[in-house]
Structure formats: C-alpha cells, structure tokens
N, C-alpha and C positions, 0 to 999 in steps of 0.2 A: 529452404533457407538454412544455411549452416549456422552452427553455434556462435562463431565469431561475428558473423553478420548480424544475427539477432541481438547479441550483446551490444554491438555498435549502434544498431537501430534504436534499442531501448534507451541507451545513454544519449544518443543524438537527439531523439525526440524530446527528452527531458531537458537537454541543454538548450535546444532551440525554443522551447516553450518559455523558458525563463531567462534567455539571453539578455533582454533589455535591462534586467536588474542585477546583473553580475557585479560582484565586488571582490576584492582580494582576500577577504577573511576566509580562513579554512572552514569555520563553522557555517558561515553563510553559504559557501559553495556546497558543503555537505548537505545542507537542508534543501538547497535547490535541486540537487540530484535526487534526494528522497521524495521531494514534491513531484518531480518528473516521473519517478516510479509509481507514485500513487495514481497519477493520471494514466500512465500506461497499463496499470493493472486493469483498467476498464476495457482494454483491448484483448487481454489474455485470460480473463476470467468471465464466465458466463453465469449470470444471475437468472433466476426464474422470472417469468413474465410478471410485471407489476403494473399497477395503474397509477402509481405515484407520478405526478407531473415533473418532478425534478429527480436527478440522481444526486443523492446526498453523501458527501464525504464529511464525516464528523471527526473533529479533533477534540479528544477528551483529556482533561487535566491540563497540565502545563503545556502551553502551545510553543514548541520550539521553532515553528515556521515564521511566525509573525506575518508581515505583509508579503513575504517571499512567495507564498502559495496563492495569494489572492488572484493572480492572472488565470488560474485554473477555472475560475468562474466564467471566463470568456469562452470556454470549451463546452463540448457536449459529450455525453456518454449514452450509448444505447438510444440515440436520437432524442435525448432529453438534456436540458441545460443542467450543468453541474452547479450545485449549491454547497458552499462550505457552511458547516454548523460547528460552532465552538461551544463547549460546555465543560463545566467543572467535573461532573460525574456522568457516567453512562446511564441512560434511562431508555428502556425499550420504546418509549413513545417518540423518541427522536427520529425514527424511521430512516436509519442510515443503511447505505449499501456497503460503504467502507468505513471502518472505525480505526483511527490512528490514536493509540494511547500514548500520552506523554509518559511520564514516570508512573508506574503502578506497582503496587505490592502484591495484588491478587487480581486475577482475571475475573471480572464479573460474568454472570451467566448471560450469554448473548443468544438472541433468537437466531434461528437458522437463516441462511442466505445473507449473512453479514460477514464480509471479509475483515478479519481482525489483523491489525498491523501495529508494530511498535519497534523502537530501537532500544527498548529496555533489555538489559542482559538476560539471557535465557528465556525470553518471551515465548518462543516456539516450544521450548521444552516444558513450559508451564501450561501449555494447551492453546496458546495463540497460534494463528495460522501462518503469518509471515513476520520474520524478524529482519531488520536491517542490521547487518554486522559489518564491522571494519575488518578487512583481511588484506594483508599485503598493500596497505595504503589505499584500498578501494572500498566502496560500498557494495556489499554483496547481499544476496538474499538467502535466508534459511527458511525453508518451508516445512511445516508440520503436515505431512501428507495425511496422517490419520485425522487431524482436525478438519482438513479440507474435505476429505471423503465423507465425514459424518455430517457435513452441512449439505445444503441444497445447491452448492456452487460446483461448477465444473471448471477445471483449470487446464489451460492449454499445455500440451506436451512441450511446446517451444519454451514456455516459461520454466517448466520443470528442468529442462536441459541446462539452463543457465543458473540453476539454484542448487544449494546444498540441501538435501532432503534428510529429514529425521522422522522417526516413528513410522517407517514404511519401507517398502522395497525401493531403494534409490541408490544414489551414489554421492560421494563427497566431492 
C-alpha cells in the first residue's frame, strides 16, 4: 500500500466512523478526525498481550471531543470492545491502552505499553508519543520515535511513513 493510499484509508476510516454526526463547525470536524485517528491507532500499533476484557481509551483532563467520540464504543480493538474512560487526572489504575491528554503542562509518568497522545503544543517534544499538529490546514501526526521505542509498543512502518518523526532516525 503506498503512502497516499494509506493516508486516504486512515482519513476515510475516521470519516466513515463519525459521518452520522458531522456538522459544519471547524473544531467539530477537527475532533472527528482526531477521534478517527485514535480508533485507527488500534490497527497500526501493537500492544503486548493483556487479559483486560476491554480496550480502554482514556481522555484525561479537559475533554475536547464531547459526544463526538462516543460512537467509538461501538467498535472493537484487538477483539475486545472499546471503552472510553474520562478522568480529570491520569492514574495508573485506569488501565488505559491509549491516553489522550487534553491540555497538560507536564507529562505524568506513564506505565509501559500505553500510547500517549495529545494535541498540546510540543507534546511529542516533551516525551509524549503522538502529537496531533495542524499543518497546511490538515491534521498531521508527529511521533516521538524514542518514546515509542522505550515502551512495549510496536508501531507499524505504514503509520511512520505518514508521520513526522522526532527524536529518532526519521524524516519530516
């Protein structure tokens, strides 16, 4: 699969997943796209085998998604139902596979095998794994390769191809 086709597939899957709730507001569309990415990460990231009955996507701090992301709970990841968990602060007891941080000043210590994601400025530079960035009017991914490599997660080369990489041997 070439780079353009993968990008279209990632965007298309996110768009189709949230098409019933589309509205004209730019912020709303932006967070539908980001919600689609969160779901699609489950297809391009490999987590270690776990016994948890659900695949938990945690939204920590201010929730910019609101009800836009709720349809994701009708999906599965790694043959487990997806569960959204919303909390004010990150706590290791939440048992998250993906953590989206709303606005944060400092990255908390996260256990291994948790994908950390945010749209906070410089999140990946601060040690987070994936940042949503706006570039040329589009939502793009910035991946901290060093942070990914130091976790127990494996990331697909296909996802790396469509991302801007930092802290590692990559490309812009």
